[in-house]
PDBQT receptor file of N, H, CA, C and O in Angstrom, charges set to zero:
ATOM      1  N   MET A   1      -6.178   7.010  -3.234  1.00  0.00    +0.000 N 
ATOM      2  CA  MET A   1      -5.492   6.089  -2.371  1.00  0.00    +0.000 C 
ATOM      3  C   MET A   1      -4.813   4.970  -3.136  1.00  0.00    +0.000 C 
ATOM      4  O   MET A   1      -3.720   4.546  -2.761  1.00  0.00    +0.000 OA
ATOM      5  N   TRP A   2      -5.415   4.497  -4.165  1.00  0.00    +0.000 N 
ATOM      6  H   TRP A   2      -6.304   4.841  -4.469  1.00  0.00    +0.000 HD
ATOM      7  CA  TRP A   2      -4.836   3.400  -4.923  1.00  0.00    +0.000 C 
ATOM      8  C   TRP A   2      -4.194   3.908  -6.195  1.00  0.00    +0.000 C 
ATOM      9  O   TRP A   2      -4.260   3.235  -7.224  1.00  0.00    +0.000 OA
ATOM     10  N   GLY A   3      -3.576   5.075  -6.156  1.00  0.00    +0.000 N 
ATOM     11  H   GLY A   3      -3.522   5.622  -5.321  1.00  0.00    +0.000 HD
ATOM     12  CA  GLY A   3      -3.022   5.681  -7.355  1.00  0.00    +0.000 C 
ATOM     13  C   GLY A   3      -1.578   5.347  -7.628  1.00  0.00    +0.000 C 
ATOM     14  O   GLY A   3      -0.960   5.996  -8.473  1.00  0.00    +0.000 OA
ATOM     15  N   CYS A   4      -1.004   4.358  -6.950  1.00  0.00    +0.000 N 
ATOM     16  H   CYS A   4      -1.506   3.830  -6.264  1.00  0.00    +0.000 HD
ATOM     17  CA  CYS A   4       0.398   4.018  -7.184  1.00  0.00    +0.000 C 
ATOM     18  C   CYS A   4       0.594   3.457  -8.589  1.00  0.00    +0.000 C 
ATOM     19  O   CYS A   4      -0.293   2.826  -9.164  1.00  0.00    +0.000 OA
ATOM     20  N   ARG A   5       1.745   3.700  -9.099  1.00  0.00    +0.000 N 
ATOM     21  H   ARG A   5       2.466   4.212  -8.632  1.00  0.00    +0.000 HD
ATOM     22  CA  ARG A   5       2.094   3.157 -10.407  1.00  0.00    +0.000 C 
ATOM     23  C   ARG A   5       2.474   1.687 -10.279  1.00  0.00    +0.000 C 
ATOM     24  O   ARG A   5       2.734   1.221  -9.169  1.00  0.00    +0.000 OA
ATOM     25  N   PRO A   6       2.514   0.949 -11.377  1.00  0.00    +0.000 N 
ATOM     26  CA  PRO A   6       2.797  -0.484 -11.322  1.00  0.00    +0.000 C 
ATOM     27  C   PRO A   6       4.116  -0.852 -10.662  1.00  0.00    +0.000 C 
ATOM     28  O   PRO A   6       4.279  -1.989 -10.218  1.00  0.00    +0.000 OA
ATOM     29  N   ARG A   7       5.063   0.080 -10.585  1.00  0.00    +0.000 N 
ATOM     30  H   ARG A   7       4.931   1.003 -10.945  1.00  0.00    +0.000 HD
ATOM     31  CA  ARG A   7       6.328  -0.270  -9.946  1.00  0.00    +0.000 C 
ATOM     32  C   ARG A   7       6.204  -0.345  -8.432  1.00  0.00    +0.000 C 
ATOM     33  O   ARG A   7       7.163  -0.709  -7.751  1.00  0.00    +0.000 OA
ATOM     34  N   ALA A   8       5.057  -0.010  -7.907  1.00  0.00    +0.000 N 
ATOM     35  H   ALA A   8       4.278   0.286  -8.460  1.00  0.00    +0.000 HD
ATOM     36  CA  ALA A   8       4.708  -0.206  -6.498  1.00  0.00    +0.000 C 
ATOM     37  C   ALA A   8       5.516   0.653  -5.547  1.00  0.00    +0.000 C 
ATOM     38  O   ALA A   8       6.022   0.147  -4.546  1.00  0.00    +0.000 OA
ATOM     39  N   CYS A   9       5.649   1.914  -5.828  1.00  0.00    +0.000 N 
ATOM     40  H   CYS A   9       5.238   2.325  -6.642  1.00  0.00    +0.000 HD
ATOM     41  CA  CYS A   9       6.374   2.761  -4.889  1.00  0.00    +0.000 C 
ATOM     42  C   CYS A   9       5.397   3.450  -3.954  1.00  0.00    +0.000 C 
ATOM     43  O   CYS A   9       4.289   3.819  -4.345  1.00  0.00    +0.000 OA
ATOM     44  N   CYS A  10       5.820   3.611  -2.742  1.00  0.00    +0.000 N 
ATOM     45  H   CYS A  10       6.719   3.312  -2.425  1.00  0.00    +0.000 HD
ATOM     46  CA  CYS A  10       5.038   4.324  -1.744  1.00  0.00    +0.000 C 
ATOM     47  C   CYS A  10       5.945   5.376  -1.136  1.00  0.00    +0.000 C 
ATOM     48  O   CYS A  10       6.996   5.045  -0.588  1.00  0.00    +0.000 OA
ATOM     49  N   CYS A  11       5.560   6.617  -1.222  1.00  0.00    +0.000 N 
ATOM     50  H   CYS A  11       4.706   6.886  -1.667  1.00  0.00    +0.000 HD
ATOM     51  CA  CYS A  11       6.416   7.710  -0.787  1.00  0.00    +0.000 C 
ATOM     52  C   CYS A  11       6.071   8.143   0.626  1.00  0.00    +0.000 C 
ATOM     53  O   CYS A  11       4.904   8.204   1.012  1.00  0.00    +0.000 OA
ATOM     54  N   ARG A  12       7.101   8.438   1.380  1.00  0.00    +0.000 N 
ATOM     55  H   ARG A  12       8.050   8.388   1.067  1.00  0.00    +0.000 HD
ATOM     56  CA  ARG A  12       6.965   8.959   2.727  1.00  0.00    +0.000 C 
ATOM     57  C   ARG A  12       7.950  10.102   2.880  1.00  0.00    +0.000 C 
ATOM     58  O   ARG A  12       8.827  10.289   2.037  1.00  0.00    +0.000 OA
ATOM     59  N   PHE A  13       7.807  10.867   3.954  1.00  0.00    +0.000 N 
ATOM     60  H   PHE A  13       7.095  10.714   4.639  1.00  0.00    +0.000 HD
ATOM     61  CA  PHE A  13       8.732  11.949   4.229  1.00  0.00    +0.000 C 
ATOM     62  C   PHE A  13       9.524  11.622   5.476  1.00  0.00    +0.000 C 
ATOM     63  O   PHE A  13       8.961  11.242   6.502  1.00  0.00    +0.000 OA
ATOM     64  N   GLY A  14      10.848  11.775   5.381  1.00  0.00    +0.000 N 
ATOM     65  H   GLY A  14      11.305  12.084   4.547  1.00  0.00    +0.000 HD
ATOM     66  CA  GLY A  14      11.719  11.498   6.512  1.00  0.00    +0.000 C 
ATOM     67  C   GLY A  14      11.756  12.672   7.479  1.00  0.00    +0.000 C 
ATOM     68  O   GLY A  14      11.048  13.664   7.304  1.00  0.00    +0.000 OA
ATOM     69  N   ALA A  15      12.597  12.539   8.507  1.00  0.00    +0.000 N 
ATOM     70  H   ALA A  15      13.172  11.733   8.649  1.00  0.00    +0.000 HD
ATOM     71  CA  ALA A  15      12.694  13.554   9.545  1.00  0.00    +0.000 C 
ATOM     72  C   ALA A  15      13.149  14.903   8.985  1.00  0.00    +0.000 C 
ATOM     73  O   ALA A  15      12.729  15.951   9.476  1.00  0.00    +0.000 OA
ATOM     74  N   ALA A  16      13.997  14.882   7.970  1.00  0.00    +0.000 N 
ATOM     75  H   ALA A  16      14.338  14.031   7.571  1.00  0.00    +0.000 HD
ATOM     76  CA  ALA A  16      14.507  16.123   7.389  1.00  0.00    +0.000 C 
ATOM     77  C   ALA A  16      13.556  16.688   6.336  1.00  0.00    +0.000 C 
ATOM     78  O   ALA A  16      13.881  17.686   5.693  1.00  0.00    +0.000 OA
ATOM     79  N   GLY A  17      12.406  16.079   6.152  1.00  0.00    +0.000 N 
ATOM     80  H   GLY A  17      12.142  15.269   6.675  1.00  0.00    +0.000 HD
ATOM     81  CA  GLY A  17      11.438  16.563   5.176  1.00  0.00    +0.000 C 
ATOM     82  C   GLY A  17      11.687  16.058   3.769  1.00  0.00    +0.000 C 
ATOM     83  O   GLY A  17      10.963  16.424   2.842  1.00  0.00    +0.000 OA
ATOM     84  N   ARG A  18      12.700  15.223   3.596  1.00  0.00    +0.000 N 
ATOM     85  H   ARG A  18      13.288  14.926   4.348  1.00  0.00    +0.000 HD
ATOM     86  CA  ARG A  18      12.970  14.663   2.272  1.00  0.00    +0.000 C 
ATOM     87  C   ARG A  18      12.059  13.479   2.013  1.00  0.00    +0.000 C 
ATOM     88  O   ARG A  18      11.673  12.767   2.941  1.00  0.00    +0.000 OA
ATOM     89  N   ARG A  19      11.722  13.272   0.776  1.00  0.00    +0.000 N 
ATOM     90  H   ARG A  19      12.035  13.850   0.022  1.00  0.00    +0.000 HD
ATOM     91  CA  ARG A  19      10.838  12.169   0.410  1.00  0.00    +0.000 C 
ATOM     92  C   ARG A  19      11.621  10.854   0.403  1.00  0.00    +0.000 C 
ATOM     93  O   ARG A  19      12.679  10.749  -0.218  1.00  0.00    +0.000 OA
ATOM     94  N   LEU A  20      11.090   9.873   1.095  1.00  0.00    +0.000 N 
ATOM     95  H   LEU A  20      10.231   9.958   1.599  1.00  0.00    +0.000 HD
ATOM     96  CA  LEU A  20      11.661   8.532   1.116  1.00  0.00    +0.000 C 
ATOM     97  C   LEU A  20      10.756   7.627   0.297  1.00  0.00    +0.000 C 
ATOM     98  O   LEU A  20       9.533   7.753   0.364  1.00  0.00    +0.000 OA
ATOM     99  N   THR A  21      11.326   6.733  -0.460  1.00  0.00    +0.000 N 
ATOM    100  H   THR A  21      12.320   6.631  -0.514  1.00  0.00    +0.000 HD
ATOM    101  CA  THR A  21      10.539   5.840  -1.288  1.00  0.00    +0.000 C 
ATOM    102  C   THR A  21      10.720   4.403  -0.815  1.00  0.00    +0.000 C 
ATOM    103  O   THR A  21      11.842   3.925  -0.647  1.00  0.00    +0.000 OA
ATOM    104  N   VAL A  22       9.608   3.732  -0.604  1.00  0.00    +0.000 N 
ATOM    105  H   VAL A  22       8.697   4.120  -0.740  1.00  0.00    +0.000 HD
ATOM    106  CA  VAL A  22       9.614   2.324  -0.231  1.00  0.00    +0.000 C 
ATOM    107  C   VAL A  22       9.120   1.554  -1.440  1.00  0.00    +0.000 C 
ATOM    108  O   VAL A  22       8.014   1.793  -1.926  1.00  0.00    +0.000 OA
ATOM    109  N   VAL A  23       9.932   0.635  -1.925  1.00  0.00    +0.000 N 
ATOM    110  H   VAL A  23      10.830   0.440  -1.531  1.00  0.00    +0.000 HD
ATOM    111  CA  VAL A  23       9.552  -0.131  -3.108  1.00  0.00    +0.000 C 
ATOM    112  C   VAL A  23       9.215  -1.552  -2.682  1.00  0.00    +0.000 C 
ATOM    113  O   VAL A  23      10.019  -2.233  -2.046  1.00  0.00    +0.000 OA
ATOM    114  N   LEU A  24       8.017  -1.985  -3.042  1.00  0.00    +0.000 N 
ATOM    115  H   LEU A  24       7.364  -1.432  -3.559  1.00  0.00    +0.000 HD
ATOM    116  CA  LEU A  24       7.599  -3.349  -2.735  1.00  0.00    +0.000 C 
ATOM    117  C   LEU A  24       8.071  -4.282  -3.839  1.00  0.00    +0.000 C 
ATOM    118  O   LEU A  24       8.089  -3.910  -5.012  1.00  0.00    +0.000 OA
ATOM    119  N   ASP A  25       8.451  -5.493  -3.456  1.00  0.00    +0.000 N 
ATOM    120  H   ASP A  25       8.436  -5.795  -2.503  1.00  0.00    +0.000 HD
ATOM    121  CA  ASP A  25       8.836  -6.456  -4.490  1.00  0.00    +0.000 C 
ATOM    122  C   ASP A  25       7.568  -6.893  -5.244  1.00  0.00    +0.000 C 
ATOM    123  O   ASP A  25       6.462  -6.756  -4.723  1.00  0.00    +0.000 OA
ATOM    124  N   PRO A  26       7.724  -7.410  -6.449  1.00  0.00    +0.000 N 
ATOM    125  CA  PRO A  26       6.544  -7.743  -7.280  1.00  0.00    +0.000 C 
ATOM    126  C   PRO A  26       5.551  -8.690  -6.609  1.00  0.00    +0.000 C 
ATOM    127  O   PRO A  26       4.342  -8.547  -6.792  1.00  0.00    +0.000 OA
ATOM    128  N   HIS A  27       6.043  -9.643  -5.845  1.00  0.00    +0.000 N 
ATOM    129  H   HIS A  27       7.025  -9.759  -5.697  1.00  0.00    +0.000 HD
ATOM    130  CA  HIS A  27       5.139 -10.588  -5.184  1.00  0.00    +0.000 C 
ATOM    131  C   HIS A  27       4.240  -9.860  -4.179  1.00  0.00    +0.000 C 
ATOM    132  O   HIS A  27       3.031 -10.087  -4.145  1.00  0.00    +0.000 OA
ATOM    133  N   ARG A  28       4.836  -8.986  -3.360  1.00  0.00    +0.000 N 
ATOM    134  H   ARG A  28       5.818  -8.801  -3.387  1.00  0.00    +0.000 HD
ATOM    135  CA  ARG A  28       4.056  -8.241  -2.370  1.00  0.00    +0.000 C 
ATOM    136  C   ARG A  28       3.067  -7.296  -3.044  1.00  0.00    +0.000 C 
ATOM    137  O   ARG A  28       1.945  -7.117  -2.571  1.00  0.00    +0.000 OA
ATOM    138  N   TRP A  29       3.500  -6.687  -4.162  1.00  0.00    +0.000 N 
ATOM    139  H   TRP A  29       4.412  -6.833  -4.546  1.00  0.00    +0.000 HD
ATOM    140  CA  TRP A  29       2.625  -5.771  -4.901  1.00  0.00    +0.000 C 
ATOM    141  C   TRP A  29       1.406  -6.510  -5.430  1.00  0.00    +0.000 C 
ATOM    142  O   TRP A  29       0.286  -6.012  -5.312  1.00  0.00    +0.000 OA
ATOM    143  N   LEU A  30       1.604  -7.698  -6.016  1.00  0.00    +0.000 N 
ATOM    144  H   LEU A  30       2.513  -8.102  -6.111  1.00  0.00    +0.000 HD
ATOM    145  CA  LEU A  30       0.474  -8.476  -6.537  1.00  0.00    +0.000 C 
ATOM    146  C   LEU A  30      -0.445  -8.933  -5.406  1.00  0.00    +0.000 C 
ATOM    147  O   LEU A  30      -1.665  -8.957  -5.562  1.00  0.00    +0.000 OA
ATOM    148  N   GLU A  31       0.149  -9.294  -4.268  1.00  0.00    +0.000 N 
ATOM    149  H   GLU A  31       1.141  -9.274  -4.142  1.00  0.00    +0.000 HD
ATOM    150  CA  GLU A  31      -0.652  -9.702  -3.120  1.00  0.00    +0.000 C 
ATOM    151  C   GLU A  31      -1.534  -8.538  -2.656  1.00  0.00    +0.000 C 
ATOM    152  O   GLU A  31      -2.707  -8.729  -2.333  1.00  0.00    +0.000 OA
ATOM    153  N   LEU A  32      -0.968  -7.350  -2.627  1.00  0.00    +0.000 N 
ATOM    154  H   LEU A  32      -0.015  -7.195  -2.889  1.00  0.00    +0.000 HD
ATOM    155  CA  LEU A  32      -1.723  -6.178  -2.203  1.00  0.00    +0.000 C 
ATOM    156  C   LEU A  32      -2.814  -5.822  -3.207  1.00  0.00    +0.000 C 
ATOM    157  O   LEU A  32      -3.913  -5.446  -2.800  1.00  0.00    +0.000 OA
ATOM    158  N   ARG A  33      -2.546  -5.929  -4.495  1.00  0.00    +0.000 N 
ATOM    159  H   ARG A  33      -1.653  -6.235  -4.826  1.00  0.00    +0.000 HD
ATOM    160  CA  ARG A  33      -3.509  -5.559  -5.533  1.00  0.00    +0.000 C 
ATOM    161  C   ARG A  33      -4.755  -6.434  -5.533  1.00  0.00    +0.000 C 
ATOM    162  O   ARG A  33      -5.816  -5.984  -5.965  1.00  0.00    +0.000 OA
ATOM    163  N   ARG A  34      -4.653  -7.657  -5.064  1.00  0.00    +0.000 N 
ATOM    164  H   ARG A  34      -3.790  -8.022  -4.712  1.00  0.00    +0.000 HD
ATOM    165  CA  ARG A  34      -5.851  -8.505  -5.088  1.00  0.00    +0.000 C 
ATOM    166  C   ARG A  34      -6.894  -8.061  -4.072  1.00  0.00    +0.000 C 
ATOM    167  O   ARG A  34      -8.038  -8.511  -4.127  1.00  0.00    +0.000 OA
ATOM    168  N   PHE A  35      -6.511  -7.178  -3.138  1.00  0.00    +0.000 N 
ATOM    169  H   PHE A  35      -5.581  -6.813  -3.094  1.00  0.00    +0.000 HD
ATOM    170  CA  PHE A  35      -7.465  -6.653  -2.162  1.00  0.00    +0.000 C 
ATOM    171  C   PHE A  35      -8.170  -5.394  -2.649  1.00  0.00    +0.000 C 
ATOM    172  O   PHE A  35      -9.099  -4.926  -1.993  1.00  0.00    +0.000 OA
ATOM    173  N   ARG A  36      -7.758  -4.841  -3.769  1.00  0.00    +0.000 N 
ATOM    174  H   ARG A  36      -7.003  -5.221  -4.303  1.00  0.00    +0.000 HD
ATOM    175  CA  ARG A  36      -8.322  -3.584  -4.265  1.00  0.00    +0.000 C 
ATOM    176  C   ARG A  36      -9.840  -3.628  -4.450  1.00  0.00    +0.000 C 
ATOM    177  O   ARG A  36     -10.529  -2.726  -3.971  1.00  0.00    +0.000 OA
ATOM    178  N   PRO A  37     -10.388  -4.650  -5.131  1.00  0.00    +0.000 N 
ATOM    179  CA  PRO A  37     -11.851  -4.695  -5.295  1.00  0.00    +0.000 C 
ATOM    180  C   PRO A  37     -12.600  -4.778  -3.963  1.00  0.00    +0.000 C 
ATOM    181  O   PRO A  37     -13.686  -4.215  -3.820  1.00  0.00    +0.000 OA
ATOM    182  N   LEU A  38     -12.021  -5.475  -3.002  1.00  0.00    +0.000 N 
ATOM    183  H   LEU A  38     -11.139  -5.932  -3.118  1.00  0.00    +0.000 HD
ATOM    184  CA  LEU A  38     -12.662  -5.573  -1.690  1.00  0.00    +0.000 C 
ATOM    185  C   LEU A  38     -12.684  -4.217  -0.994  1.00  0.00    +0.000 C 
ATOM    186  O   LEU A  38     -13.674  -3.858  -0.357  1.00  0.00    +0.000 OA
ATOM    187  N   TYR A  39     -11.596  -3.468  -1.117  1.00  0.00    +0.000 N 
ATOM    188  H   TYR A  39     -10.792  -3.760  -1.635  1.00  0.00    +0.000 HD
ATOM    189  CA  TYR A  39     -11.538  -2.142  -0.518  1.00  0.00    +0.000 C 
ATOM    190  C   TYR A  39     -12.519  -1.188  -1.199  1.00  0.00    +0.000 C 
ATOM    191  O   TYR A  39     -13.241  -0.448  -0.531  1.00  0.00    +0.000 OA
ATOM    192  N   GLU A  40     -12.540  -1.213  -2.531  1.00  0.00    +0.000 N 
ATOM    193  H   GLU A  40     -11.954  -1.815  -3.074  1.00  0.00    +0.000 HD
ATOM    194  CA  GLU A  40     -13.412  -0.300  -3.277  1.00  0.00    +0.000 C 
ATOM    195  C   GLU A  40     -14.890  -0.606  -3.041  1.00  0.00    +0.000 C 
ATOM    196  O   GLU A  40     -15.723   0.300  -3.089  1.00  0.00    +0.000 OA
ATOM    197  N   SER A  41     -15.218  -1.853  -2.792  1.00  0.00    +0.000 N 
ATOM    198  H   SER A  41     -14.541  -2.588  -2.753  1.00  0.00    +0.000 HD
ATOM    199  CA  SER A  41     -16.625  -2.201  -2.534  1.00  0.00    +0.000 C 
ATOM    200  C   SER A  41     -17.017  -1.959  -1.076  1.00  0.00    +0.000 C 
ATOM    201  O   SER A  41     -18.193  -2.044  -0.722  1.00  0.00    +0.000 OA
ATOM    202  N   GLY A  42     -16.039  -1.661  -0.242  1.00  0.00    +0.000 N 
ATOM    203  H   GLY A  42     -15.083  -1.592  -0.529  1.00  0.00    +0.000 HD
ATOM    204  CA  GLY A  42     -16.326  -1.411   1.169  1.00  0.00    +0.000 C 
ATOM    205  C   GLY A  42     -16.324  -2.654   2.028  1.00  0.00    +0.000 C 
ATOM    206  O   GLY A  42     -16.662  -2.590   3.210  1.00  0.00    +0.000 OA
ATOM    207  N   ALA A  43     -15.949  -3.782   1.456  1.00  0.00    +0.000 N 
ATOM    208  H   ALA A  43     -15.674  -3.834   0.495  1.00  0.00    +0.000 HD
ATOM    209  CA  ALA A  43     -15.953  -5.036   2.199  1.00  0.00    +0.000 C 
ATOM    210  C   ALA A  43     -14.797  -5.136   3.195  1.00  0.00    +0.000 C 
ATOM    211  O   ALA A  43     -14.905  -5.841   4.199  1.00  0.00    +0.000 OA
ATOM    212  N   MET A  44     -13.696  -4.439   2.924  1.00  0.00    +0.000 N 
ATOM    213  H   MET A  44     -13.609  -3.867   2.109  1.00  0.00    +0.000 HD
ATOM    214  CA  MET A  44     -12.535  -4.449   3.815  1.00  0.00    +0.000 C 
ATOM    215  C   MET A  44     -12.012  -3.034   3.976  1.00  0.00    +0.000 C 
ATOM    216  O   MET A  44     -12.079  -2.226   3.050  1.00  0.00    +0.000 OA
ATOM    217  N   SER A  45     -11.492  -2.743   5.158  1.00  0.00    +0.000 N 
ATOM    218  H   SER A  45     -11.437  -3.400   5.910  1.00  0.00    +0.000 HD
ATOM    219  CA  SER A  45     -10.877  -1.441   5.409  1.00  0.00    +0.000 C 
ATOM    220  C   SER A  45      -9.374  -1.550   5.156  1.00  0.00    +0.000 C 
ATOM    221  O   SER A  45      -8.834  -2.646   5.011  1.00  0.00    +0.000 OA
ATOM    222  N   LEU A  46      -8.710  -0.394   5.107  1.00  0.00    +0.000 N 
ATOM    223  H   LEU A  46      -9.149   0.497   5.225  1.00  0.00    +0.000 HD
ATOM    224  CA  LEU A  46      -7.253  -0.394   4.932  1.00  0.00    +0.000 C 
ATOM    225  C   LEU A  46      -6.578  -1.105   6.098  1.00  0.00    +0.000 C 
ATOM    226  O   LEU A  46      -5.583  -1.804   5.908  1.00  0.00    +0.000 OA
ATOM    227  N   ARG A  47      -7.103  -0.934   7.282  1.00  0.00    +0.000 N 
ATOM    228  H   ARG A  47      -7.911  -0.366   7.437  1.00  0.00    +0.000 HD
ATOM    229  CA  ARG A  47      -6.525  -1.593   8.458  1.00  0.00    +0.000 C 
ATOM    230  C   ARG A  47      -6.613  -3.114   8.339  1.00  0.00    +0.000 C 
ATOM    231  O   ARG A  47      -5.663  -3.821   8.675  1.00  0.00    +0.000 OA
ATOM    232  N   GLU A  48      -7.741  -3.610   7.868  1.00  0.00    +0.000 N 
ATOM    233  H   GLU A  48      -8.513  -3.036   7.595  1.00  0.00    +0.000 HD
ATOM    234  CA  GLU A  48      -7.905  -5.059   7.698  1.00  0.00    +0.000 C 
ATOM    235  C   GLU A  48      -6.973  -5.598   6.620  1.00  0.00    +0.000 C 
ATOM    236  O   GLU A  48      -6.397  -6.675   6.774  1.00  0.00    +0.000 OA
ATOM    237  N   ILE A  49      -6.827  -4.853   5.535  1.00  0.00    +0.000 N 
ATOM    238  H   ILE A  49      -7.295  -3.978   5.411  1.00  0.00    +0.000 HD
ATOM    239  CA  ILE A  49      -5.916  -5.273   4.459  1.00  0.00    +0.000 C 
ATOM    240  C   ILE A  49      -4.485  -5.278   4.967  1.00  0.00    +0.000 C 
ATOM    241  O   ILE A  49      -3.730  -6.205   4.673  1.00  0.00    +0.000 OA
ATOM    242  N   ALA A  50      -4.099  -4.256   5.726  1.00  0.00    +0.000 N 
ATOM    243  H   ALA A  50      -4.713  -3.503   5.965  1.00  0.00    +0.000 HD
ATOM    244  CA  ALA A  50      -2.747  -4.188   6.279  1.00  0.00    +0.000 C 
ATOM    245  C   ALA A  50      -2.483  -5.379   7.201  1.00  0.00    +0.000 C 
ATOM    246  O   ALA A  50      -1.411  -5.983   7.156  1.00  0.00    +0.000 OA
ATOM    247  N   ARG A  51      -3.457  -5.706   8.027  1.00  0.00    +0.000 N 
ATOM    248  H   ARG A  51      -4.328  -5.216   8.064  1.00  0.00    +0.000 HD
ATOM    249  CA  ARG A  51      -3.308  -6.841   8.933  1.00  0.00    +0.000 C 
ATOM    250  C   ARG A  51      -3.159  -8.142   8.150  1.00  0.00    +0.000 C 
ATOM    251  O   ARG A  51      -2.352  -8.998   8.511  1.00  0.00    +0.000 OA
ATOM    252  N   GLU A  52      -3.930  -8.289   7.087  1.00  0.00    +0.000 N 
ATOM    253  H   GLU A  52      -4.586  -7.593   6.794  1.00  0.00    +0.000 HD
ATOM    254  CA  GLU A  52      -3.907  -9.512   6.275  1.00  0.00    +0.000 C 
ATOM    255  C   GLU A  52      -2.590  -9.666   5.506  1.00  0.00    +0.000 C 
ATOM    256  O   GLU A  52      -2.077 -10.777   5.373  1.00  0.00    +0.000 OA
ATOM    257  N   THR A  53      -2.042  -8.557   4.998  1.00  0.00    +0.000 N 
ATOM    258  H   THR A  53      -2.458  -7.654   5.106  1.00  0.00    +0.000 HD
ATOM    259  CA  THR A  53      -0.832  -8.609   4.183  1.00  0.00    +0.000 C 
ATOM    260  C   THR A  53       0.448  -8.445   4.985  1.00  0.00    +0.000 C 
ATOM    261  O   THR A  53       1.530  -8.766   4.495  1.00  0.00    +0.000 OA
ATOM    262  N   GLY A  54       0.339  -7.946   6.220  1.00  0.00    +0.000 N 
ATOM    263  H   GLY A  54      -0.540  -7.684   6.619  1.00  0.00    +0.000 HD
ATOM    264  CA  GLY A  54       1.533  -7.734   7.025  1.00  0.00    +0.000 C 
ATOM    265  C   GLY A  54       2.253  -6.434   6.696  1.00  0.00    +0.000 C 
ATOM    266  O   GLY A  54       3.401  -6.245   7.097  1.00  0.00    +0.000 OA
ATOM    267  N   LEU A  55       1.594  -5.537   5.972  1.00  0.00    +0.000 N 
ATOM    268  H   LEU A  55       0.661  -5.690   5.646  1.00  0.00    +0.000 HD
ATOM    269  CA  LEU A  55       2.180  -4.251   5.620  1.00  0.00    +0.000 C 
ATOM    270  C   LEU A  55       1.659  -3.165   6.554  1.00  0.00    +0.000 C 
ATOM    271  O   LEU A  55       0.658  -3.353   7.245  1.00  0.00    +0.000 OA
ATOM    272  N   ASN A  56       2.341  -2.046   6.565  1.00  0.00    +0.000 N 
ATOM    273  H   ASN A  56       3.154  -1.893   6.003  1.00  0.00    +0.000 HD
ATOM    274  CA  ASN A  56       1.902  -0.895   7.335  1.00  0.00    +0.000 C 
ATOM    275  C   ASN A  56       0.633  -0.330   6.703  1.00  0.00    +0.000 C 
ATOM    276  O   ASN A  56       0.482  -0.358   5.481  1.00  0.00    +0.000 OA
ATOM    277  N   ARG A  57      -0.285   0.184   7.535  1.00  0.00    +0.000 N 
ATOM    278  H   ARG A  57      -0.162   0.207   8.527  1.00  0.00    +0.000 HD
ATOM    279  CA  ARG A  57      -1.544   0.732   7.013  1.00  0.00    +0.000 C 
ATOM    280  C   ARG A  57      -1.300   1.885   6.066  1.00  0.00    +0.000 C 
ATOM    281  O   ARG A  57      -2.017   2.025   5.076  1.00  0.00    +0.000 OA
ATOM    282  N   ARG A  58      -0.320   2.705   6.337  1.00  0.00    +0.000 N 
ATOM    283  H   ARG A  58       0.263   2.591   7.141  1.00  0.00    +0.000 HD
ATOM    284  CA  ARG A  58      -0.019   3.832   5.455  1.00  0.00    +0.000 C 
ATOM    285  C   ARG A  58       0.500   3.361   4.094  1.00  0.00    +0.000 C 
ATOM    286  O   ARG A  58       0.184   3.956   3.064  1.00  0.00    +0.000 OA
ATOM    287  N   THR A  59       1.291   2.299   4.098  1.00  0.00    +0.000 N 
ATOM    288  H   THR A  59       1.548   1.816   4.935  1.00  0.00    +0.000 HD
ATOM    289  CA  THR A  59       1.782   1.737   2.835  1.00  0.00    +0.000 C 
ATOM    290  C   THR A  59       0.620   1.185   2.030  1.00  0.00    +0.000 C 
ATOM    291  O   THR A  59       0.566   1.376   0.815  1.00  0.00    +0.000 OA
ATOM    292  N   VAL A  60      -0.295   0.515   2.675  1.00  0.00    +0.000 N 
ATOM    293  H   VAL A  60      -0.251   0.360   3.662  1.00  0.00    +0.000 HD
ATOM    294  CA  VAL A  60      -1.478  -0.033   1.991  1.00  0.00    +0.000 C 
ATOM    295  C   VAL A  60      -2.310   1.092   1.394  1.00  0.00    +0.000 C 
ATOM    296  O   VAL A  60      -2.820   0.958   0.282  1.00  0.00    +0.000 OA
ATOM    297  N   GLY A  61      -2.452   2.188   2.110  1.00  0.00    +0.000 N 
ATOM    298  H   GLY A  61      -2.037   2.297   3.013  1.00  0.00    +0.000 HD
ATOM    299  CA  GLY A  61      -3.252   3.314   1.630  1.00  0.00    +0.000 C 
ATOM    300  C   GLY A  61      -2.660   4.007   0.420  1.00  0.00    +0.000 C 
ATOM    301  O   GLY A  61      -3.383   4.610  -0.373  1.00  0.00    +0.000 OA
ATOM    302  N   LYS A  62      -1.365   3.925   0.279  1.00  0.00    +0.000 N 
ATOM    303  H   LYS A  62      -0.778   3.436   0.923  1.00  0.00    +0.000 HD
ATOM    304  CA  LYS A  62      -0.717   4.597  -0.854  1.00  0.00    +0.000 C 
ATOM    305  C   LYS A  62      -0.609   3.672  -2.022  1.00  0.00    +0.000 C 
ATOM    306  O   LYS A  62      -0.091   4.058  -3.069  1.00  0.00    +0.000 OA
TER     307      LYS A  62
């Protein structure tokens, strides 16, 4: 789940089955990364992190 590369890309598939890439700006990426230890320890769920950061749950999971 947290296997994204440092450039912070999150891949999705569009209606035609083509891969769409969503790139987070560096500030948003760093904000998201600070929740990683909380997620790995079980203290927060992906839904809670998404709510806290304002991102989509699927984006947080990728």
